[in-house]
SETILO-131071 format. One line per field, with one value per residue (C-alpha): residue number from 1; residue in one letter; y, x, z. Coordinates in nm, 2 decimals. Layout:
REM SETILO-131071
marti c(NUM / ...) .
vonu c(a / ...) .
y c(Y / ...) .
x c(X / ...) .
z c(Z / ...) .
REM end
This chain:
REM SETILO-131071
marti c(1 / 2 / 3 / 4 / 5 / 6 / 7 / 8 / 9 / 10 / 11 / 12 / 13 / 14 / 15 / 16 / 17 / 18 / 19 / 20 / 21 / 22 / 23 / 24 / 25 / 26 / 27 / 28 / 29 / 30 / 31 / 32 / 33 / 34 / 35 / 36 / 37 / 38 / 39 / 40 / 41 / 42 / 43 / 44 / 45 / 46 / 47 / 48 / 49 / 50 / 51 / 52 / 53 / 54 / 55 / 56 / 57 / 58 / 59 / 60 / 61 / 62 / 63 / 64 / 65 / 66 / 67 / 68 / 69 / 70 / 71 / 72 / 73 / 74 / 75 / 76 / 77 / 78 / 79 / 80 / 81 / 82 / 83 / 84 / 85 / 86 / 87 / 88 / 89 / 90 / 91 / 92 / 93 / 94 / 95 / 96 / 97 / 98 / 99 / 100 / 101 / 102 / 103 / 104 / 105 / 106 / 107 / 108 / 109 / 110 / 111 / 112 / 113 / 114 / 115 / 116 / 117 / 118 / 119 / 120 / 121 / 122 / 123 / 124 / 125 / 126 / 127 / 128 / 129 / 130 / 131 / 132 / 133 / 134 / 135 / 136 / 137 / 138 / 139 / 140 / 141 / 142 / 143 / 144 / 145 / 146 / 147 / 148 / 149 / 150 / 151 / 152 / 153 / 154 / 155 / 156 / 157 / 158 / 159 / 160 / 161 / 162 / 163 / 164 / 165 / 166 / 167 / 168 / 169 / 170 / 171 / 172 / 173 / 174 / 175 / 176 / 177 / 178 / 179 / 180 / 181 / 182 / 183 / 184 / 185 / 186 / 187) .
vonu c(g / f / a / l / a / k / y / r / f / r / g / n / t / a / l / l / v / m / f / i / a / g / n / l / v / p / f / q / i / l / m / i / p / v / r / d / l / a / i / d / v / l / r / v / y / d / t / y / l / a / l / i / a / f / h / v / a / f / q / t / g / f / c / t / l / f / m / r / n / f / i / r / q / l / p / d / a / v / f / d / a / a / r / v / d / g / l / s / e / l / q / i / f / w / h / v / a / l / p / m / v / r / p / a / i / a / a / l / a / a / l / t / f / t / f / v / w / n / d / y / f / w / s / l / v / l / v / q / s / d / d / v / r / p / l / t / a / g / l / q / s / l / r / g / m / w / l / v / s / w / q / l / i / a / a / g / s / l / l / a / a / l / p / p / l / l / l / f / l / l / m / q / r / q / f / i / a / g / l / t / a / r / g / t / g / e / n) .
y c(-0.09 / 0.09 / -0.19 / -0.24 / 0.14 / 0.23 / -0.08 / -0.29 / -0.66 / -0.99 / -1.08 / -0.72 / -0.72 / -1.07 / -0.98 / -0.67 / -0.87 / -1.11 / -0.83 / -0.69 / -1.03 / -1.10 / -0.79 / -0.91 / -1.24 / -1.21 / -1.29 / -1.51 / -1.75 / -1.78 / -1.83 / -2.21 / -2.26 / -1.99 / -2.13 / -2.48 / -2.33 / -2.16 / -2.47 / -2.76 / -2.64 / -2.33 / -2.41 / -2.04 / -2.06 / -1.84 / -1.64 / -1.29 / -1.42 / -1.56 / -1.22 / -1.04 / -1.29 / -1.30 / -0.93 / -0.87 / -1.13 / -0.99 / -0.62 / -0.67 / -0.67 / -0.35 / -0.17 / -0.27 / -0.15 / 0.18 / 0.25 / 0.15 / 0.39 / 0.67 / 0.61 / 0.57 / 0.94 / 1.05 / 1.22 / 1.00 / 1.30 / 1.30 / 0.94 / 0.99 / 1.29 / 1.08 / 0.81 / 1.08 / 1.20 / 0.84 / 0.71 / 0.33 / 0.20 / 0.13 / 0.49 / 0.62 / 0.43 / 0.53 / 0.89 / 1.00 / 0.79 / 0.74 / 1.11 / 1.17 / 0.90 / 0.99 / 1.14 / 0.82 / 0.60 / 0.81 / 0.78 / 0.41 / 0.36 / 0.53 / 0.34 / 0.00 / 0.07 / 0.16 / -0.15 / -0.38 / -0.21 / -0.24 / -0.59 / -0.82 / -1.11 / -1.24 / -1.21 / -1.44 / -1.69 / -1.70 / -1.63 / -1.81 / -1.68 / -1.34 / -1.26 / -1.27 / -1.12 / -0.75 / -0.48 / -0.43 / -0.80 / -0.82 / -0.58 / -0.88 / -1.03 / -0.73 / -0.88 / -1.10 / -1.42 / -1.28 / -0.91 / -0.65 / -0.34 / -0.10 / 0.18 / -0.05 / -0.15 / 0.22 / 0.32 / 0.03 / 0.13 / 0.49 / 0.38 / 0.15 / 0.43 / 0.66 / 0.51 / 0.55 / 0.89 / 1.00 / 0.85 / 1.04 / 1.37 / 1.33 / 1.24 / 1.45 / 1.67 / 1.38 / 1.17 / 1.44 / 1.51 / 1.14 / 1.10 / 1.41 / 1.43 / 1.41 / 1.30 / 1.64 / 1.60 / 1.92 / 1.74) .
x c(-2.59 / -2.92 / -3.13 / -2.90 / -2.91 / -3.27 / -3.48 / -3.54 / -3.59 / -3.53 / -3.16 / -3.05 / -2.80 / -2.67 / -2.61 / -2.42 / -2.21 / -2.13 / -2.01 / -1.80 / -1.66 / -1.57 / -1.35 / -1.17 / -1.04 / -0.68 / -0.65 / -0.35 / -0.57 / -0.79 / -0.50 / -0.50 / -0.89 / -0.93 / -0.66 / -0.81 / -1.15 / -1.01 / -0.83 / -1.05 / -1.41 / -1.45 / -1.17 / -1.08 / -0.71 / -0.49 / -0.77 / -0.89 / -1.22 / -1.04 / -0.90 / -1.23 / -1.45 / -1.24 / -1.18 / -1.56 / -1.62 / -1.36 / -1.45 / -1.83 / -1.81 / -1.61 / -1.82 / -2.14 / -2.02 / -1.89 / -2.22 / -2.43 / -2.25 / -2.28 / -2.65 / -2.73 / -2.63 / -2.88 / -3.19 / -3.49 / -3.72 / -3.61 / -3.72 / -4.04 / -4.12 / -4.06 / -4.30 / -4.56 / -4.52 / -4.61 / -4.27 / -4.22 / -3.92 / -3.74 / -3.80 / -3.69 / -3.36 / -3.31 / -3.43 / -3.36 / -3.09 / -2.85 / -2.81 / -2.74 / -2.47 / -2.29 / -1.99 / -1.97 / -1.98 / -1.70 / -1.49 / -1.56 / -1.48 / -1.14 / -1.06 / -1.16 / -0.98 / -0.66 / -0.68 / -0.74 / -0.49 / -0.22 / -0.30 / 0.00 / -0.11 / -0.41 / -0.24 / 0.04 / -0.21 / -0.46 / -0.24 / 0.06 / 0.12 / 0.26 / -0.01 / -0.28 / -0.08 / -0.17 / 0.08 / 0.18 / 0.25 / 0.41 / 0.68 / 0.86 / 0.91 / 1.13 / 1.40 / 1.66 / 1.78 / 2.13 / 2.09 / 1.83 / 1.79 / 1.66 / 1.60 / 1.36 / 1.18 / 1.16 / 1.01 / 0.76 / 0.67 / 0.61 / 0.39 / 0.20 / 0.14 / -0.02 / -0.37 / -0.46 / -0.31 / -0.50 / -0.82 / -0.78 / -0.70 / -1.01 / -1.23 / -1.07 / -1.37 / -1.61 / -1.36 / -1.31 / -1.69 / -1.76 / -1.51 / -1.62 / -2.00 / -2.24 / -2.54 / -2.71 / -2.79 / -2.61 / -2.32) .
z c(1.44 / 1.39 / 1.53 / 1.83 / 1.90 / 1.85 / 1.91 / 2.21 / 2.13 / 2.29 / 2.27 / 2.21 / 2.49 / 2.41 / 2.05 / 2.16 / 2.40 / 2.12 / 1.90 / 2.18 / 2.28 / 1.91 / 1.92 / 2.23 / 2.08 / 1.96 / 1.59 / 1.66 / 1.84 / 1.53 / 1.29 / 1.26 / 1.26 / 1.00 / 0.78 / 0.81 / 0.73 / 0.42 / 0.30 / 0.39 / 0.42 / 0.20 / -0.04 / -0.09 / 0.02 / -0.19 / -0.35 / -0.32 / -0.19 / 0.12 / 0.21 / 0.13 / 0.32 / 0.63 / 0.65 / 0.62 / 0.89 / 1.13 / 1.07 / 1.11 / 1.49 / 1.51 / 1.25 / 1.42 / 1.75 / 1.61 / 1.42 / 1.72 / 1.95 / 1.70 / 1.63 / 1.99 / 2.04 / 1.78 / 1.94 / 1.96 / 1.89 / 1.53 / 1.48 / 1.68 / 1.46 / 1.15 / 1.28 / 1.35 / 0.99 / 0.88 / 0.77 / 0.79 / 0.99 / 0.66 / 0.54 / 0.88 / 0.84 / 0.47 / 0.48 / 0.84 / 1.00 / 0.70 / 0.62 / 0.99 / 1.01 / 0.68 / 0.87 / 1.09 / 0.78 / 0.62 / 0.93 / 0.95 / 0.59 / 0.63 / 0.94 / 0.79 / 0.46 / 0.65 / 0.87 / 0.58 / 0.36 / 0.62 / 0.72 / 0.71 / 0.93 / 0.74 / 0.40 / 0.53 / 0.67 / 0.38 / 0.08 / -0.06 / -0.41 / -0.49 / -0.75 / -0.49 / -0.20 / -0.11 / -0.18 / 0.19 / 0.24 / -0.10 / 0.01 / 0.16 / -0.19 / -0.28 / -0.06 / -0.23 / -0.09 / 0.00 / -0.05 / 0.05 / -0.15 / 0.11 / -0.14 / -0.33 / -0.01 / 0.10 / -0.24 / -0.22 / 0.13 / 0.02 / -0.26 / -0.03 / 0.21 / -0.06 / -0.09 / 0.28 / 0.29 / -0.02 / 0.12 / 0.45 / 0.27 / 0.04 / 0.33 / 0.60 / 0.67 / 0.70 / 0.89 / 1.16 / 1.17 / 1.22 / 1.50 / 1.69 / 1.61 / 1.90 / 1.70 / 1.67 / 1.31 / 1.22 / 1.03) .
REM end
């Protein structure tokens, strides 16, 4: 996101368009190719690695676009002053940009965690056994063949909702600052 926001290089716009276009593709269209890729090519079907790898792959575009838009609002004068002070581009990123985008990173972490935690679709596509299935998708295994205990499903749903809620409560200040910040460096 930082490079797309603050540097002009050949292919900058094409790369940005690719990230945006990747977010516009419905996941349902990718279901069969991704499942075949997990089974035949990568051989990670029914593993934690399958869920982790595909969530990382599918979240990268959104995360890059989110961070690029946040970093783009940061004032160029701050980075120019750091260059005048003799900082390298890596030092500018590490010591200037990262502290300024900490609220955006917190907001993005909360959003991404909630999305991945609540994901039902990819866990059905990439996982078969209950011991690998995430909690939210595993709630369906609480149903019996002939009888459904709604009290048990309600209790499981309540427990499944606690981690995102706790994460939001712990990161509430950073989350709100990240969503409302204008890149002034005052966060």
